[in-house]
Backbone as CSV, one residue per row, in Angstrom:
resi,resn,N_x,N_y,N_z,CA_x,CA_y,CA_z,C_x,C_y,C_z
1,UNK,119.600,76.103,75.585,120.199,75.944,76.903,120.041,77.231,77.727
2,UNK,120.293,78.400,77.087,120.164,79.672,77.783,118.717,79.904,78.224
3,UNK,117.774,79.490,77.414,116.360,79.659,77.753,115.995,78.852,78.992
4,UNK,116.563,77.654,79.127,116.291,76.815,80.298,116.851,77.458,81.553
5,UNK,118.057,78.027,81.462,118.681,78.701,82.614,117.854,79.914,83.015
6,UNK,117.422,80.714,82.022,116.599,81.886,82.316,115.276,81.473,82.963
7,UNK,114.674,80.420,82.442,113.422,79.920,82.996,113.602,79.447,84.437
8,UNK,114.709,78.780,84.718,114.991,78.314,86.076,115.186,79.493,87.022
9,UNK,115.894,80.524,86.569,116.126,81.720,87.400,114.800,82.419,87.692
10,UNK,113.947,82.548,86.675,112.643,83.181,86.869,111.808,82.368,87.864
11,UNK,111.830,81.056,87.750,111.072,80.204,88.676,111.565,80.375,90.107
12,UNK,112.890,80.450,90.305,113.452,80.648,91.646,113.045,82.013,92.191
13,UNK,113.107,83.059,91.365,112.719,84.403,91.813,111.237,84.453,92.182
14,UNK,110.394,83.824,91.402,108.968,83.788,91.732,108.746,83.061,93.053
15,UNK,109.443,81.968,93.251,109.342,81.234,94.513,109.787,82.075,95.694
16,UNK,110.878,82.830,95.523,111.357,83.691,96.609,110.371,84.809,96.901
17,UNK,109.799,85.409,95.862,108.819,86.470,96.076,107.580,85.942,96.783
18,UNK,107.119,84.772,96.402,105.960,84.183,97.085,106.273,83.870,98.536
19,UNK,107.474,83.425,98.831,107.852,83.121,100.209,107.863,84.377,101.060
20,UNK,108.135,85.520,100.453,108.177,86.783,101.195,106.782,87.312,101.509
21,UNK,105.787,86.945,100.709,104.475,87.547,100.886,103.449,86.644,101.544
22,UNK,103.667,85.360,101.593,102.688,84.441,102.162,103.295,83.763,103.378
23,UNK,102.523,83.709,104.438,102.993,83.086,105.667,102.256,81.772,105.866
24,UNK,102.983,80.666,105.915,102.381,79.354,106.100,102.666,78.831,107.492
25,UNK,101.787,77.988,107.959,102.013,77.292,109.208,101.594,75.843,108.998
26,UNK,101.776,75.046,110.011,101.417,73.641,109.908,99.944,73.483,109.570
27,UNK,99.081,74.268,110.182,97.650,74.065,110.001,96.980,74.996,109.017
28,UNK,97.645,76.005,108.484,97.016,76.936,107.554,97.689,78.276,107.591
29,UNK,97.001,79.271,107.053,97.559,80.618,107.018,97.440,81.273,108.385
30,UNK,98.464,82.012,108.755,98.453,82.732,110.027,97.834,84.110,109.817
31,UNK,97.318,84.732,110.881,96.730,86.067,110.733,97.800,87.099,110.394
32,UNK,97.438,88.049,109.552,98.348,89.125,109.172,98.306,90.236,110.212
33,UNK,99.218,91.171,110.117,99.208,92.326,111.023,97.902,93.104,110.888
34,UNK,97.399,93.208,109.647,96.152,93.929,109.416,94.988,93.265,110.152
35,UNK,94.912,91.953,110.090,93.855,91.227,110.807,94.002,91.441,112.305
36,UNK,95.234,91.354,112.800,95.481,91.555,114.231,95.106,92.980,114.634
37,UNK,95.456,93.957,113.801,95.134,95.350,114.101,93.624,95.547,114.199
38,UNK,92.867,94.967,113.274,91.407,95.081,113.317,90.833,94.326,114.507
39,UNK,91.449,93.214,114.891,90.989,92.461,116.064,91.242,93.253,117.347
40,UNK,92.368,93.949,117.422,92.647,94.795,118.590,91.582,95.882,118.687
41,UNK,91.249,96.512,117.561,90.213,97.553,117.563,88.874,96.975,118.005
42,UNK,88.536,95.785,117.517,87.288,95.130,117.931,87.302,94.846,119.423
43,UNK,88.415,94.341,119.919,88.523,94.041,121.352,88.389,95.317,122.179
44,UNK,89.019,96.403,121.729,88.896,97.675,122.453,87.451,98.172,122.432
45,UNK,86.797,98.060,121.287,85.398,98.500,121.193,84.478,97.664,122.062
46,UNK,84.787,96.387,122.230,83.951,95.524,123.073,84.117,95.843,124.546
47,UNK,85.207,96.416,124.898,85.444,96.775,126.299,85.346,98.292,126.431
48,UNK,84.208,98.836,125.966,83.993,100.281,125.920,84.239,100.964,127.269
49,UNK,83.802,100.369,128.357,83.981,101.013,129.668,85.463,101.158,129.990
50,UNK,86.239,100.096,129.753,87.677,100.181,130.006,88.333,101.170,129.061
51,UNK,87.924,101.142,127.787,88.484,102.065,126.805,88.156,103.511,127.180
52,UNK,86.897,103.756,127.551,86.482,105.113,127.940,87.292,105.600,129.138
53,UNK,87.490,104.735,130.119,88.268,105.107,131.297,89.723,105.401,130.907
54,UNK,90.285,104.565,130.054,91.677,104.752,129.635,91.844,106.045,128.826
55,UNK,90.924,106.300,127.889,91.050,107.472,127.022,90.593,108.763,127.700
56,UNK,89.902,108.680,128.833,89.411,109.883,129.509,90.557,110.798,129.939
57,UNK,91.737,110.240,130.130,92.880,111.086,130.487,93.255,112.034,129.349
58,UNK,92.794,111.723,128.121,93.088,112.567,126.966,91.872,113.378,126.518
59,UNK,90.766,113.306,127.268,89.538,113.998,126.875,89.754,115.503,126.883
60,UNK,89.041,116.177,125.980,89.153,117.627,125.966,88.228,118.230,127.015
61,UNK,88.151,119.548,127.079,87.401,120.241,128.118,85.933,119.871,128.190
62,UNK,85.310,119.532,127.069,83.883,119.212,127.110,83.624,117.717,127.297
63,UNK,84.674,116.952,127.616,84.515,115.539,127.927,84.474,114.607,126.733
64,UNK,84.663,115.154,125.516,84.675,114.283,124.330,85.923,113.410,124.336
65,UNK,85.709,112.141,124.043,86.836,111.222,123.953,87.530,111.386,122.611
66,UNK,88.824,111.140,122.571,89.570,111.352,121.336,89.320,110.260,120.295
67,UNK,89.560,110.630,119.045,89.652,109.625,117.996,91.008,108.961,118.173
68,UNK,91.089,107.681,117.861,92.363,106.990,118.061,92.670,106.066,116.896
69,UNK,93.940,105.750,116.732,94.409,104.830,115.714,95.314,103.799,116.373
70,UNK,95.252,102.579,115.854,96.138,101.505,116.301,97.205,101.364,115.227
71,UNK,98.453,101.470,115.636,99.560,101.464,114.679,100.674,100.556,115.168
72,UNK,101.590,100.271,114.281,102.808,99.519,114.578,102.551,98.257,115.394
73,UNK,101.699,97.415,114.854,101.407,96.139,115.498,102.628,95.242,115.329
74,UNK,103.139,94.769,116.432,104.272,93.845,116.392,103.835,92.508,116.998
75,UNK,103.799,91.495,116.154,103.414,90.161,116.607,104.663,89.479,117.128
76,UNK,104.651,89.129,118.394,105.824,88.495,119.009,105.672,86.990,119.149
77,UNK,104.414,86.527,119.164,104.208,85.090,119.347,102.878,84.676,118.723
78,UNK,102.879,83.545,118.028,101.674,82.953,117.454,101.707,81.459,117.723
79,UNK,100.728,80.996,118.486,100.657,79.573,118.809,99.345,79.009,118.283
80,UNK,99.405,77.993,117.406,98.166,77.397,116.895,97.513,76.488,117.922
81,UNK,96.173,76.454,117.912,95.390,75.552,118.740,94.043,75.365,118.056
82,UNK,93.255,74.453,118.563,91.917,74.225,118.014,90.877,74.793,118.971
83,UNK,89.941,75.552,118.440,88.768,75.998,119.190,87.592,75.420,118.421
84,UNK,86.871,74.523,119.066,85.865,73.745,118.342,86.631,72.861,117.374
85,UNK,86.274,72.933,116.134,87.016,72.156,115.141,87.760,73.052,114.159
86,UNK,87.962,74.333,114.526,88.637,75.276,113.641,90.004,75.684,114.206
87,UNK,90.942,75.882,113.292,92.268,76.339,113.671,92.181,77.759,114.230
88,UNK,92.821,77.984,115.342,92.827,79.275,116.015,94.264,79.593,116.396
89,UNK,94.617,80.874,116.407,95.957,81.286,116.812,95.870,82.135,118.071
90,UNK,96.684,81.801,119.043,96.866,82.642,120.224,97.994,83.594,119.837
91,UNK,97.653,84.872,119.658,98.585,85.869,119.136,98.882,86.884,120.233
92,UNK,100.169,87.132,120.457,100.588,88.096,121.474,101.602,89.053,120.880
93,UNK,101.626,90.267,121.397,102.583,91.254,120.926,102.278,92.620,121.502
94,UNK,102.664,93.645,120.756,102.462,95.027,121.205,101.940,95.869,120.047
95,UNK,101.369,97.019,120.392,100.907,97.986,119.394,101.048,99.382,119.978
96,UNK,101.039,100.391,119.095,101.036,101.784,119.516,99.627,102.328,119.346
97,UNK,99.226,103.182,120.264,97.925,103.834,120.228,98.184,105.331,120.139
98,UNK,97.587,105.986,119.150,97.753,107.433,119.025,96.417,108.051,118.687
99,UNK,96.309,109.350,118.925,95.058,110.027,118.625,95.129,111.497,118.940
100,UNK,93.961,112.115,118.827,93.878,113.546,119.127,92.480,113.914,119.572
101,UNK,92.425,114.942,120.408,91.189,115.574,120.822,91.416,117.060,120.669
102,UNK,90.660,117.678,119.783,90.883,119.098,119.531,92.313,119.318,119.066
103,UNK,93.052,120.154,119.797,94.440,120.450,119.444,95.425,119.525,120.143
104,UNK,94.938,118.708,121.023,95.816,117.855,121.831,96.041,116.499,121.155
105,UNK,97.294,116.101,121.044,97.657,114.795,120.483,98.231,113.928,121.597
106,UNK,98.087,112.617,121.435,98.704,111.698,122.387,99.234,110.493,121.640
107,UNK,100.159,109.817,122.279,100.737,108.611,121.699,101.198,107.699,122.829
108,UNK,100.838,106.436,122.733,101.297,105.440,123.702,101.991,104.338,122.931
109,UNK,103.139,103.935,123.394,103.903,102.902,122.707,103.887,101.594,123.483
110,UNK,104.054,100.518,122.749,104.246,99.180,123.310,103.126,98.722,124.245
111,UNK,101.878,98.980,123.849,100.741,98.434,124.589,100.668,96.936,124.285
112,UNK,100.565,96.098,125.293,100.503,94.656,125.019,99.117,94.235,124.538
113,UNK,99.078,93.203,123.702,97.810,92.579,123.341,97.965,91.071,123.449
114,UNK,96.836,90.415,123.665,96.776,88.960,123.822,95.438,88.530,123.231
115,UNK,95.471,88.000,121.996,94.254,87.694,121.248,94.212,86.234,120.828
116,UNK,92.995,85.758,120.602,92.778,84.471,119.961,92.045,84.765,118.658
117,UNK,92.652,84.398,117.527,92.054,84.640,116.223,91.777,83.318,115.532
118,UNK,90.534,83.165,115.092,90.081,81.911,114.501,89.781,82.137,113.014
119,UNK,90.466,81.363,112.176,90.220,81.426,110.738,88.997,80.577,110.413
120,UNK,88.092,81.138,109.618,86.865,80.422,109.281,87.105,79.405,108.168
121,UNK,86.205,78.451,108.072,86.367,77.329,107.140,86.712,77.763,105.721
122,UNK,86.011,78.759,105.224,86.229,79.177,103.841,87.546,79.930,103.668
123,UNK,88.170,80.320,104.767,89.478,80.985,104.711,89.429,82.445,104.329
124,UNK,88.235,83.041,104.276,88.116,84.434,103.847,88.026,85.405,105.016
125,UNK,87.565,84.925,106.158,87.372,85.824,107.298,87.975,85.244,108.565
126,UNK,88.159,86.127,109.526,88.675,85.770,110.850,87.652,86.163,111.885
127,UNK,87.698,85.473,113.028,86.859,85.820,114.170,87.747,85.974,115.394
128,UNK,87.441,86.967,116.203,88.087,87.147,117.493,87.421,86.172,118.447
129,UNK,88.195,85.273,119.027,87.663,84.294,119.973,87.994,84.760,121.391
130,UNK,86.972,84.841,122.215,87.138,85.317,123.594,86.818,84.162,124.535
131,UNK,87.802,83.772,125.378,87.533,82.663,126.300,86.515,83.066,127.365
132,UNK,85.588,82.162,127.622,84.598,82.344,128.679,84.917,81.360,129.800
133,UNK,84.023,81.241,130.756,84.240,80.265,131.834,84.186,78.856,131.285
134,UNK,84.899,77.967,131.942,84.860,76.556,131.538,83.509,75.958,131.897
135,UNK,83.094,75.014,131.077,81.876,74.258,131.352,82.122,73.436,132.614
136,UNK,81.289,73.614,133.628,81.509,72.942,134.912,81.356,71.427,134.821
137,UNK,80.502,70.974,133.924,80.279,69.536,133.809,81.382,68.833,133.025
138,UNK,81.827,69.452,131.940,82.815,68.786,131.073,84.228,69.333,131.251
139,UNK,84.371,70.443,131.951,85.647,71.127,132.154,86.255,71.609,130.828
140,UNK,85.419,71.781,129.795,85.879,72.288,128.509,85.799,73.800,128.485
141,UNK,86.800,74.415,127.852,86.812,75.871,127.692,85.674,76.279,126.761
142,UNK,84.905,77.274,127.156,83.837,77.823,126.335,84.351,79.100,125.673
143,UNK,83.858,79.410,124.469,84.338,80.555,123.701,83.164,81.340,123.133
144,UNK,83.352,82.649,123.013,82.468,83.501,122.220,83.327,84.015,121.064
145,UNK,82.748,84.079,119.858,83.524,84.577,118.724,82.804,85.745,118.068
146,UNK,83.601,86.668,117.516,83.091,87.886,116.901,83.826,88.111,115.586
147,UNK,83.083,88.439,114.543,83.664,88.658,113.229,84.640,89.841,113.255
148,UNK,85.828,89.627,112.734,86.777,90.720,112.495,86.488,91.174,111.067
149,UNK,85.834,92.309,110.937,85.357,92.744,109.622,86.528,93.059,108.685
150,UNK,86.537,92.413,107.517,87.576,92.722,106.539,87.343,94.108,105.930
151,UNK,88.374,94.701,105.330,88.189,96.011,104.698,87.071,95.951,103.658
152,UNK,86.216,96.968,103.652,85.132,97.038,102.697,83.918,96.194,103.061
153,UNK,83.934,95.566,104.227,82.811,94.727,104.659,81.615,95.610,104.975
154,UNK,80.449,95.195,104.523,79.231,96.012,104.756,78.382,95.342,105.806
């Protein structure tokens, strides 16, 4: 009898631990903060001109742009939708941007982000989905997608 009670307690604890580490939604797994953080970096890199203009205020005397880090990603909203035939999440929230150039450090808090992240069929990778102009004939939203490289991706 004691063994059954212990087994039941262990099963409940395992269930609680799994609930703490895995995030489920109606259509599949939601993007993690790490995926969102890498997608923000990808989005910033794709908009190099805007990024260069924004970071130029922190440039050192010789015009070098600072190295930067994206930190403290806070996801405030995740809405599932379909892009093509794949589940996609419209993810919104804030992040902190920090960095340094030479001896100068900077930090910006609560920068907003607004991303569309699409989980691929195999469930191993995510793509940043960027809305384009609607198709004039069908009035359907057109999308471009870009791989959000997982850690260690070559």
